[in-house]
C-alpha positions as CSV (number, residue, x, y, z in Angstrom):
1,M,-43.9,-67.6,125.1
2,F,-43.8,-66.1,121.7
3,N,-46.6,-67.1,119.4
4,N,-47.2,-69.9,121.9
5,R,-43.7,-71.3,121.4
6,H,-40.9,-71.6,123.9
7,W,-37.9,-69.3,123.3
8,V,-34.5,-68.6,124.9
9,F,-33.0,-65.1,125.0
10,Q,-29.6,-65.3,123.4
11,Q,-26.9,-63.4,125.1
12,D,-23.3,-62.8,124.0
13,S,-20.4,-61.2,125.8
14,A,-21.3,-57.6,124.9
15,P,-20.7,-55.4,128.0
16,A,-24.4,-54.5,128.3
17,H,-25.4,-58.2,128.1
18,R,-22.9,-59.4,130.7
19,A,-23.6,-56.6,133.2
20,K,-24.8,-57.9,136.6
21,S,-27.8,-55.6,136.4
22,T,-28.9,-57.1,133.0
23,Q,-28.3,-60.7,134.3
24,D,-30.2,-59.9,137.5
25,W,-33.1,-58.3,135.6
26,L,-33.6,-61.3,133.3
27,A,-33.4,-63.7,136.2
28,A,-35.8,-61.8,138.3
29,R,-38.4,-61.9,135.5
30,E,-37.8,-65.7,135.1
31,I,-36.8,-65.1,131.4
32,D,-35.1,-68.2,130.0
33,F,-31.7,-66.9,128.8
34,I,-28.2,-68.1,128.2
35,R,-26.0,-66.6,130.9
36,H,-23.0,-64.7,129.6
37,E,-20.7,-67.2,131.4
38,D,-22.2,-70.0,129.3
39,W,-21.9,-68.2,126.0
40,P,-18.6,-68.4,124.1
41,S,-16.8,-65.1,123.8
42,S,-16.4,-63.7,120.3
43,S,-19.2,-65.8,119.0
44,P,-20.5,-64.2,115.8
45,D,-20.6,-67.8,114.4
46,L,-23.6,-68.5,116.6
47,N,-25.6,-65.3,115.9
48,Q,-27.9,-65.6,112.8
49,L,-27.7,-61.8,112.3
50,D,-23.9,-61.9,112.4
51,Y,-23.2,-64.9,110.2
52,K,-25.9,-64.5,107.6
53,I,-28.3,-61.6,107.7
54,W,-25.7,-58.8,108.1
55,Q,-23.8,-60.3,105.2
56,H,-26.9,-60.2,103.1
57,L,-27.6,-56.6,104.0
58,E,-24.1,-55.6,103.3
59,E,-24.2,-57.3,99.9
60,K,-27.5,-55.6,99.0
61,A,-27.0,-52.2,100.6
62,C,-23.3,-51.6,100.1
63,S,-22.7,-52.9,96.6
64,K,-22.1,-49.3,95.5
65,P,-20.6,-46.4,97.4
66,H,-22.9,-44.0,99.2
67,P,-22.3,-40.3,99.0
68,N,-23.7,-39.7,102.5
69,L,-25.2,-41.3,105.6
70,V,-28.8,-40.7,104.4
71,S,-28.1,-42.7,101.2
72,L,-26.6,-45.6,103.2
73,K,-29.6,-45.6,105.7
74,T,-32.1,-45.6,102.8
75,S,-30.3,-48.4,101.1
76,L,-30.2,-50.5,104.4
77,I,-33.9,-49.9,105.0
78,K,-34.8,-51.1,101.5
79,A,-32.5,-54.1,101.8
80,T,-34.0,-55.0,105.1
81,A,-37.6,-54.8,103.7
82,D,-36.5,-57.0,100.8
83,I,-35.1,-59.9,103.0
84,D,-36.6,-63.1,101.9
85,M,-38.0,-65.0,104.9
86,D,-36.7,-68.2,103.5
87,L,-33.2,-66.8,104.1
88,V,-34.1,-66.0,107.7
89,R,-35.6,-69.4,108.3
90,A,-32.6,-71.1,106.8
91,A,-30.2,-69.2,109.1
92,I,-32.3,-70.1,112.1
93,D,-32.7,-73.7,111.1
94,D,-28.9,-74.0,110.6
95,W,-28.2,-72.9,114.2
96,P,-28.1,-76.4,115.8
97,R,-25.4,-77.4,113.3
98,R,-23.4,-74.3,114.0
99,L,-23.8,-74.9,117.8
100,Q,-22.4,-78.4,117.3
101,A,-19.4,-77.0,115.4
102,C,-18.8,-74.5,118.2
103,I,-18.9,-77.3,120.8
104,Q,-16.4,-79.4,118.7
105,N,-14.1,-76.4,118.5
106,H,-14.3,-75.8,122.3
107,G,-15.9,-72.4,121.7
108,G,-13.3,-71.3,119.2
109,H,-13.9,-69.8,115.7
110,F,-15.1,-72.0,112.9
111,E,-16.3,-71.6,109.3
112,L,-19.4,-73.2,107.9
113,T,-21.5,-72.4,104.9
114,L,-25.2,-71.9,105.3
115,V,-27.2,-74.9,104.3
116,S,-30.1,-73.9,102.1
């Protein structure tokens, strides 16, 4: 329970996530999670970070070239601190619609715009 609410750990097909040791560790602790076999491969369309939050960070932090890595990190930290929680909530609230689109496309790629 997180803040007294039920949650499900979202996996993807990253090697660390689909490793037997990871799957066994989650199962042994009775953590509710989506097994890697049940998660579509190449599924950034279903990860709120991938389809909305990273886009926002890139727009804010990378709108100008950075002369070095320290400058990029500083810009990313500032952009992260400035994320409006309404954007995060909208991305999360849009997930069921994106899941339905994924099901309709049999796990294949799809394009949807975020509903605000």
